[in-house]
C-alpha positions as a printed Julia matrix, in Angstrom:
632×3 Matrix{Float64}:
  72.09   38.01   55.78
  69.08   37.5    58.02
  66.38   35.15   56.81
  62.68   35.78   57.35
  59.56   33.67   57.17
  58.62   35.11   53.82
  61.79   34.02   52.03
  62.37   30.7    53.78
  60.14   27.69   53.47
  60.25   24.01   52.89
  60.33   22.25   49.55
  58.45   19.06   48.79
  60.91   16.51   47.42
  58.94   13.25   47.16
  55.26   12.31   46.93
  54.4     8.61   46.92
  50.97    6.96   47.03
  49.94    3.31   47.3
  46.33    2.33   46.57
  44.68   -0.92   47.63
  41.15   -1.76   46.51
  38.82   -3.76   48.74
  35.26   -4.23   47.59
  33.7    -0.82   46.98
  36.44    1.24   48.66
  40.07    2.13   48.04
  42.55    2.74   50.86
  45.44    5.06   50.04
  48.67    5.45   51.99
  50.4     8.74   51.19
  54.06    9.51   52.0
  55.28   13.07   51.37
  58.74   14.36   52.27
  59.49   18.07   52.8
  62.94   19.66   53.18
  63.86   22.8    55.17
  66.76   24.5    53.33
  67.2    27.25   55.93
  69.59   27.38   58.9
  66.75   27.74   61.41
  63.89   25.78   62.86
  60.75   26.94   61.12
  56.99   26.67   61.14
  55.34   25.71   57.88
  51.89   24.89   56.5
  50.8    22.88   53.47
  47.42   22.61   51.79
  46.55   18.96   51.08
  43.8    18.31   48.56
  41.96   15.01   48.9
  40.45   12.69   46.29
  36.75   12.99   45.59
  34.91   11.48   48.54
  38.13   10.95   50.5
  38.51   11.16   54.29
  41.69   10.91   56.39
  41.69    8.29   59.14
  45.37    8.01   60.05
  48.34   10.37   60.42
  52.0    10.26   61.49
  55.26   12.04   60.71
  58.96   11.22   60.8
  61.73   13.66   61.71
  65.34   13.01   62.71
  64.8     9.26   62.37
  61.79    9.01   64.69
  58.13    8.44   63.81
  55.4    10.16   65.82
  51.79    8.99   65.52
  48.95   11.48   65.46
  46.04   11.32   67.89
  42.52   12.22   66.77
  41.17   14.91   69.1
  38.3    17.3    69.34
  39.06   19.99   66.75
  39.07   22.85   69.27
  41.26   20.93   71.7
  43.8    20.13   68.98
  43.87   23.76   67.85
  44.33   25.13   71.37
  47.15   22.72   72.19
  48.98   23.55   68.97
  48.47   27.26   69.58
  50.0    26.94   73.07
  53.09   25.21   71.65
  53.81   28.23   69.44
  54.76   30.3    72.48
  58.4    30.69   73.5
  59.67   28.44   76.27
  62.56   26.34   77.6
  61.71   23.04   75.86
  63.82   21.53   73.12
  62.56   22.4    69.6
  60.86   19.1    68.81
  58.78   18.87   65.62
  55.0    18.99   66.14
  52.26   18.45   63.52
  48.59   19.41   63.4
  46.31   18.09   60.63
  42.87   19.67   60.33
  40.32   20.23   57.63
  36.97   19.42   56.15
  35.53   17.43   53.27
  37.78   17.63   50.22
  40.88   19.27   51.77
  43.3    19.17   54.69
  45.67   21.74   56.2
  48.97   20.5    57.6
  50.85   22.75   60.03
  54.25   21.84   61.46
  56.3    23.5    64.19
  60.06   23.26   64.59
  60.97   21.74   61.25
  64.73   21.1    61.78
  67.25   23.29   59.89
  68.56   21.75   56.67
  66.55   18.7    57.62
  63.55   16.83   56.27
  60.24   15.58   57.6
  58.07   12.87   56.09
  54.33   12.86   56.72
  52.21    9.77   56.27
  48.47    9.89   56.13
  45.97    7.23   55.21
  42.67    7.95   53.6
  39.74    6.08   52.21
  37.37    6.83   49.36
  34.58    4.91   47.68
  35.0     3.75   44.12
  33.15    5.47   41.33
  31.65    3.97   38.18
  31.72    5.58   34.74
  31.74    4.3    31.16
  31.5     0.75   32.46
  34.71    1.01   34.51
  35.51    1.25   38.22
  37.24    4.53   38.97
  38.9     6.69   41.57
  41.11    9.76   41.32
  44.06   11.24   43.14
  44.55   15.02   42.9
  47.72   16.67   41.69
  49.27   19.39   43.83
  48.15   22.95   43.19
  51.82   23.93   43.59
  53.38   23.76   40.13
  56.84   23.2    41.63
  55.73   20.18   43.64
  56.75   16.71   42.43
  54.2    14.66   40.55
  52.71   11.92   42.75
  54.15    8.46   42.17
  51.0     6.34   42.32
  51.13    2.56   42.71
  47.88    0.63   42.44
  47.66   -2.94   43.69
  45.5    -4.78   41.09
  42.02   -5.34   42.53
  41.77   -8.87   41.16
  43.71  -11.31   39.03
  43.81  -10.28   35.4
  42.87   -6.65   35.98
  45.19   -3.92   34.75
  44.42   -0.5    36.21
  44.8     2.36   33.75
  46.24    5.64   35.09
  45.82    8.83   33.07
  46.23   12.49   33.97
  43.1    14.56   33.45
  41.5    17.64   35.03
  44.21   18.17   37.62
  44.18   14.61   38.9
  45.43   11.11   38.23
  42.4     9.13   37.1
  42.55    5.4    37.78
  40.12    2.97   36.16
  39.77   -0.69   35.33
  37.16   -2.99   33.87
  35.27   -4.99   36.49
  33.57   -8.27   35.87
  31.06   -7.44   33.17
  27.57   -6.86   34.57
  24.7    -7.75   32.25
  21.87   -5.77   33.82
  21.17   -2.7    35.93
  22.22   -3.29   39.52
  20.87   -1.35   42.49
  21.94   -1.84   46.11
  21.2    -0.01   49.33
  23.2     0.64   52.47
  21.94    2.25   55.64
  23.14    3.37   59.03
  20.64    3.76   61.86
  20.28    7.21   63.38
  17.61    7.91   65.98
  14.14    7.28   64.64
  15.29    6.58   61.1
  18.33    5.82   58.99
  20.63    7.5    56.52
  20.27    5.57   53.28
  22.71    5.24   50.41
  21.56    3.71   47.12
  24.13    2.72   44.51
  22.8     2.29   40.97
  24.99    1.05   38.12
  24.2     0.27   34.5
  26.19   -2.26   32.47
  28.32   -1.09   29.53
  25.45   -2.24   27.3
  21.85   -2.14   28.42
  20.65   -4.14   25.42
  22.03   -6.01   22.41
  21.97   -4.86   18.8
  19.05   -6.59   17.04
  20.0    -9.29   14.56
  18.41   -9.27   11.08
  15.97   -6.54   12.02
  13.11   -5.54    9.74
  12.88   -1.76    9.44
  10.03    0.31    8.01
  10.61    4.03    7.47
   7.35    6.0     7.47
   8.18    9.12    5.45
   6.17   12.37    5.43
   5.73   13.53    1.81
   3.35   16.41    2.5
   3.59   19.9     1.01
   4.54   21.38    4.39
   7.66   19.18    4.44
   8.6    19.92    0.85
  11.28   18.29   -1.32
  14.11   19.26    1.04
  12.33   17.7     4.01
  11.73   14.47    2.1
  15.41   14.34    1.16
  16.36   14.88    4.81
  14.14   12.02    5.96
  15.68    9.62    3.46
  19.16   10.72    4.6
  18.18    9.81    8.17
  17.0     6.41    6.91
  20.3     5.83    5.1
  22.31    6.73    8.21
  20.14    4.48   10.37
  20.71    1.45    8.17
  24.46    1.91    8.55
  23.9     0.92   12.19
  22.17   -2.31   11.08
  24.08   -3.73    8.09
  22.24   -7.08    8.28
  18.76   -5.5     8.32
  16.12   -5.38    5.6
  14.08   -2.24    4.98
  10.95   -0.86    3.34
   9.64    2.72    3.0
   6.03    3.79    3.51
   5.28    7.24    2.06
   2.25    9.1     3.39
   0.35   12.14    2.25
  -3.44   11.91    2.3
  -2.99    8.17    1.9
  -0.04    5.85    2.48
   1.75    3.64   -0.02
   4.78    1.35   -0.12
   7.75    2.74   -2.0
   9.61   -0.48   -2.9
   6.85   -3.05   -2.51
   9.22   -5.43   -0.72
  11.88   -5.56    1.97
  15.31   -4.9     0.52
  18.71   -5.67    2.13
  20.43   -2.7     3.73
  23.33   -3.22    1.34
  20.98   -2.54   -1.63
  19.41    0.58   -0.13
  21.35    3.21   -2.08
  20.86    1.65   -5.52
  17.21    0.76   -4.94
  16.38    4.26   -3.74
  18.17    5.85   -6.7
  15.98    3.84   -9.1
  12.7     5.22   -7.67
  10.98    7.64  -10.12
  11.01   11.2    -8.7
   7.22   11.46   -9.0
   6.85    8.74   -6.36
   8.45   11.09   -3.82
   6.81   14.36   -4.91
   5.1    16.37   -2.12
   1.31   16.41   -1.91
  -1.6    17.4     0.29
  -2.26   15.45    3.47
  -0.27   14.53    6.58
  -1.98   11.27    7.51
   0.73    9.88    9.76
  -1.7     7.4    11.25
  -2.36    5.9     7.82
   1.37    5.47    7.34
   1.68    3.7    10.69
  -1.22    1.36    9.94
   0.38    0.37    6.65
   3.71   -0.18    8.42
   1.99   -2.59   10.82
   0.52   -4.53    7.9
   3.88   -4.64    6.13
   5.54   -6.09    9.26
   2.74   -8.54   10.04
   4.47  -11.31    8.09
   8.09  -12.33    8.36
  10.61  -12.88   11.12
  13.07  -10.63   12.91
  12.85   -7.74   15.38
  10.63   -4.93   14.08
  11.66   -1.29   13.96
   9.4     1.51   12.73
  10.88    4.98   12.26
   8.04    7.42   11.66
   9.2    10.82   10.42
   6.99   13.91   10.28
   7.0    17.68   10.59
   4.38   17.21   13.31
   1.57   19.04   11.52
  -1.22   16.47   11.53
  -4.96   16.93   11.21
  -7.19   17.44   14.24
  -8.73   14.02   13.72
  -5.35   12.31   14.2
  -5.28    9.6    16.87
  -2.66    7.13   17.97
  -2.87    3.87   16.06
  -4.29    0.82   17.89
  -1.76   -1.8    18.97
  -0.78   -4.76   16.83
   1.13   -7.91   17.82
   4.14   -7.01   15.68
   4.59   -3.53   17.21
   3.76   -4.67   20.76
   6.38   -7.43   20.79
   9.11   -7.15   23.43
  11.82   -6.75   20.76
   9.89   -4.18   18.68
   9.97   -0.38   18.67
   8.08    2.48   17.03
  10.07    5.74   17.04
   8.65    9.15   16.17
  11.14   11.66   14.73
   9.89   15.21   14.24
  11.59   17.56   11.8
  12.49   20.85   13.45
  11.11   23.75   11.41
  11.84   27.13   13.01
  10.08   28.93   10.16
   6.73   27.3    10.85
   4.08   29.63   12.32
   2.41   26.68   14.05
   3.71   24.1    16.48
   3.53   20.31   16.14
   0.36   18.76   17.49
   0.5    18.0    21.22
  -1.07   14.62   20.47
   2.31   13.58   19.07
   3.93   13.74   22.5
   2.23   10.4    23.2
   3.34    7.11   21.61
   2.1     7.05   17.99
   1.15    3.37   18.34
  -0.59    2.41   21.55
   1.24   -0.27   23.5
   4.48    0.15   21.53
   7.85    1.14   22.95
   9.9     3.81   21.25
  11.67    7.16   21.35
  10.43   10.67   20.6
  13.09   12.9    19.04
  13.34   16.31   17.43
  15.57   16.29   14.35
  17.44   19.47   13.38
  17.32   20.59    9.78
  21.13   20.79    9.54
  21.68   17.1     8.84
  21.13   13.53   10.01
  21.52   12.68   13.7
  24.89   11.66   15.08
  25.92    8.03   15.23
  25.31    8.04   18.99
  21.8     9.44   18.57
  21.01    6.84   15.92
  22.26    4.06   18.18
  19.63    5.09   20.73
  17.02    4.27   18.05
  18.58    0.87   17.36
  18.47   -0.35   20.96
  17.69    1.15   24.41
  20.79    2.9    25.77
  19.35    4.57   28.89
  16.6     4.49   31.51
  14.51    7.65   31.88
  11.99    9.04   34.38
  13.53    7.09   37.25
  12.19    7.1    40.78
  12.65    5.1    43.96
   9.51    3.6    45.47
   8.9     1.93   48.81
   7.27   -1.45   49.29
   3.8     0.14   49.03
   4.65    1.69   45.66
   4.82    5.26   46.98
   7.44    7.46   45.25
  10.26    8.51   47.57
  12.9    10.11   45.38
  13.48   10.99   41.72
  16.69    9.72   40.13
  18.47   11.23   37.09
  18.51    9.47   33.74
  20.74    6.39   33.81
  22.83    5.87   30.67
  24.61    2.61   29.97
  28.0     2.31   31.62
  27.09    5.03   34.13
  26.09    5.02   37.77
  24.33    7.15   40.39
  24.88    7.46   44.13
  21.71    8.57   45.9
  21.55    9.74   49.52
  18.23    9.94   51.3
  16.73    9.98   54.75
  14.73    6.84   55.53
  12.06    7.4    58.2
  11.4     4.62   60.65
   8.24    3.74   58.73
  10.14    3.08   55.49
  10.29   -0.66   54.81
  13.09   -2.08   52.7
  13.75   -3.2    50.03
  12.96   -0.36   47.65
  12.24   -0.56   43.92
  13.81    1.52   41.18
  11.25    2.17   38.43
  11.58    4.0    35.16
  11.21    3.74   31.41
  13.3     2.45   28.54
  11.95    3.6    25.19
   8.91    4.84   27.15
   8.08    1.33   28.35
   8.25    0.4    32.06
  11.42   -1.09   33.58
  12.27   -1.81   37.2
  14.86   -3.38   39.46
  14.68   -4.37   43.11
  16.96   -2.48   45.52
  18.14   -4.85   48.26
  20.11   -3.94   51.37
  23.8    -4.88   51.04
  25.67   -5.22   54.36
  28.97   -4.5    52.6
  27.58   -1.19   51.38
  26.38   -0.29   54.86
  29.87   -0.79   56.31
  31.8     2.46   56.67
  28.78    4.38   55.39
  29.17    7.08   58.03
  32.65    8.01   56.8
  31.51    7.94   53.19
  28.53   10.18   53.92
  30.74   12.79   55.54
  33.21   12.88   52.66
  30.6    12.89   49.91
  27.67   14.99   51.06
  27.76   18.8    50.96
  29.18   20.24   54.2
  26.21   22.53   54.76
  22.85   23.47   53.23
  22.62   26.58   51.06
  22.59   29.93   52.9
  19.21   30.65   54.41
  18.0    27.06   54.06
  17.08   24.86   56.99
  19.21   21.81   57.69
  17.54   18.8    56.15
  17.56   15.36   57.76
  20.45   14.19   55.55
  22.65   17.16   56.55
  21.85   16.66   60.24
  22.67   12.96   59.98
  25.98   13.79   58.31
  27.08   16.05   61.16
  26.04   13.56   63.81
  28.12   10.87   62.11
  31.12   13.19   61.78
  31.06   14.04   65.49
  31.46   10.38   66.42
  33.63    9.39   63.46
  37.28    8.31   63.4
  38.28   10.64   60.57
  39.29   14.28   60.21
  36.3    16.62   60.01
  35.18   20.04   61.18
  34.81   18.43   64.62
  37.98   16.32   64.83
  41.67   16.89   64.01
  44.95   14.98   64.3
  47.7    16.26   66.6
  51.13   14.54   66.6
  53.31   15.37   69.64
  56.61   13.59   70.36
  57.41   12.95   74.04
  58.8    16.08   75.72
  57.35   18.53   73.2
  56.65   21.99   74.61
  57.05   25.71   73.93
  60.54   26.47   72.62
  62.53   29.64   72.0
  64.77   28.03   69.38
  62.4    28.62   66.47
  63.33   31.74   64.51
  60.98   31.5    61.53
  57.29   31.42   62.38
  54.08   31.9    60.47
  53.06   35.55   60.6
  49.32   34.96   60.46
  47.73   34.1    63.81
  45.61   31.0    64.24
  42.1    32.31   64.67
  39.26   30.64   66.45
  37.53   29.89   63.18
  40.34   27.71   61.84
  42.68   28.28   58.94
  40.74   31.14   57.39
  38.32   31.29   54.56
  37.58   33.36   51.54
  34.77   33.85   49.09
  35.18   34.68   45.45
  32.0    35.7    43.78
  31.06   37.35   40.56
  28.04   38.51   38.68
  27.92   38.24   34.95
  25.4    40.6    33.45
  24.58   40.97   29.91
  21.8    42.39   27.81
  19.25   39.87   26.8
  17.7    39.74   23.42
  15.35   37.61   21.45
  15.54   36.1    18.05
  12.41   37.28   16.34
  11.36   35.9    13.02
   8.21   37.79   12.13
   5.9    36.12    9.7
   4.4    38.24    6.96
   1.05   39.69    7.9
  -1.91   38.0     6.22
  -5.47   39.32    6.23
  -7.73   36.32    7.09
 -10.55   37.77    4.98
  -8.32   37.8     1.92
  -7.4    34.15    2.51
 -11.07   33.21    2.91
 -11.86   34.91   -0.38
  -8.9    33.24   -2.12
  -9.93   29.81   -0.84
 -13.51   30.34   -2.04
 -12.23   31.38   -5.47
 -10.06   28.25   -5.73
 -12.9    25.97   -4.63
 -15.44   27.44   -7.05
 -13.03   26.95   -9.93
 -12.27   23.38   -8.85
 -15.88   22.12   -8.53
 -17.27   23.35  -11.82
 -17.53   19.77  -13.07
 -19.27   18.49   -9.92
 -23.04   17.87   -9.78
 -24.67   20.56   -7.63
 -27.82   20.63   -5.56
 -30.04   23.6    -4.83
 -28.84   24.22   -1.27
 -25.72   25.99    0.02
 -22.71   23.74    0.54
 -20.21   24.12    3.38
 -16.61   23.03    2.8
 -14.29   22.88    5.82
 -10.61   22.93    4.89
  -7.96   22.19    7.52
  -4.46   23.28    6.58
  -0.95   23.92    7.84
   0.47   26.83    5.89
   0.04   25.99    2.19
  -0.81   22.32    2.71
  -4.32   20.87    2.97
  -4.44   18.16    5.62
  -8.16   17.44    5.88
 -11.43   18.22    4.06
 -15.03   17.88    5.25
 -18.12   18.59    3.13
 -21.43   19.41    4.83
 -24.85   19.86    3.18
 -24.26   17.96   -0.07
 -27.42   16.96   -1.9
 -26.06   13.53   -2.81
 -23.12   11.24   -2.08
 -21.86   11.94   -5.58
 -21.8    15.69   -4.98
 -20.05   15.23   -1.63
 -17.37   12.93   -3.08
 -16.72   15.16   -6.09
 -16.38   18.35   -4.02
 -14.18   16.62   -1.46
 -11.79   15.26   -4.11
 -11.68   18.63   -5.86
 -10.75   20.32   -2.58
  -8.04   17.77   -1.87
  -6.54   18.44   -5.3
  -6.13   22.18   -4.63
  -2.66   23.69   -4.4
  -2.73   26.62   -2.01
  -0.67   29.63   -3.04
   2.27   31.28   -1.31
  -0.05   33.72    0.47
  -1.11   30.83    2.72
   2.45   30.2     3.99
   1.96   32.76    6.75
  -1.49   31.45    7.68
  -1.91   30.51   11.34
  -5.61   29.64   11.12
  -5.81   25.83   11.04
  -9.45   25.53    9.96
 -11.36   27.57    7.38
 -14.97   27.15    6.32
 -16.3    28.31    2.98
 -19.99   28.43    2.08
 -20.65   27.76   -1.59
 -24.08   28.81   -2.8
 -25.56   27.53   -6.07
């Protein structure tokens, strides 16, 4: 029975890889053996996927006991010579190999694979090490052919005592090991000169832990007990406090409860181990909601509570974010400005509220203090990981690279502990090095100097080609980084769009012995390309939660009625009295009295207004300030 190219093809029988780590790079030697089961010489192709950031810099193949080294040629020249060898001719059918490709993949084509024989290809490639979760990493892809053998990967230990871990994940063999433990953020720069500037590469790595867990910390929870929070909100805040103390078992804690005024709940610092029992013994009336959301008063009391004693200070201020217009950040104090202190603001998420939290709360609640700003969902306490970020800094935010003059040059994503970033940028001739990486940890400034590392600069051209995108988005102009990448690839010693390997044994030429050939012609553009695209359309909608309509005039009249009933016992003058009531829904958060005839009248009316309990009709109120004129 006649065989054709569609039914005959080679089978991969072995796939071996050896990895050797040197500094920041890993060199891999790959040996793959393919067998031709047919009775004819054939032509075959194989798609070779590369590791992330990998580039091929060596190639050879063995057939019939003889190795043939590949020569790196101009890509068009290699293609044309291979194409010419596909013609029929008088030469003996000697195996020929052509290796071409681009960043991330290679295409291997072989002519005259001997019948019932095998060929072994060897290619060497290099990739730069990654860094994730505090471990050095690199990956080696698995074949997309399900029938292909699994790669046998051998890793030479990078240093004495290291044990590389190899796991299969996401279609690749992931290799990682623990390096020597860094203790701080490290940032290094490499560069390769190009024309009037340089292509720069900045490597930023954070240690597995950016900061230690505080020992014997003193924690003050500032709890919002206003009407707008309600009993459920108070319970949620105390649940957050309980979960937080589980992160600090050797800490001591106190609670400051604020409404119109602030007060201590326990009157002393209690050990974290006694938290549950001590809290259970508090009379319910001490935690009942009331008028007033004086967060600033709670913070001032927390500062006074922490003013005496030893140990790192932590303040967790919790609020629904509805504070009075007169709210201002609290002035700094030595205890909250200390380098080991923090003041965190946690806002309760309330999707039913018709008003938004005050924008003044986006700034630090205590001037000069470090700390986080978080939005807490109503569903339950934060996760253990989220709480850990309130115990100690676990990331750097708002990062940017600056030159020696302090001018920003490039933004950098958030850097979490145990993670790293590789940043590529074009450095004009006027850019002096070193650079500085600046950012914030707990909203306080942090920085690290970025020095030039000669070891990082070595082989940077190859790394830039394998890592950077091959081209800018459609319609976009080539940026300086993309132009630099192509210039480096043109002169590089690795396979790229501009250069390919061709392996020809002595005496190779067109042969008529081959019976099975690839049916698809080799086009000028290379091995072919395809685009898969899709458009996912769906109807959009919105989650609307309409608030009940409230007539402002009715609320004004109701407020006047409540005030008149409340001030019947107050001394009154002969002039009209203006009472300004600031509220959030059914909670009064501030009162001002204008036009009182005496201090006694003003104080009595003000206290009477503060004691009011607004009815349910005010829950849909979006007017923060109402003024009522009370005539004698």
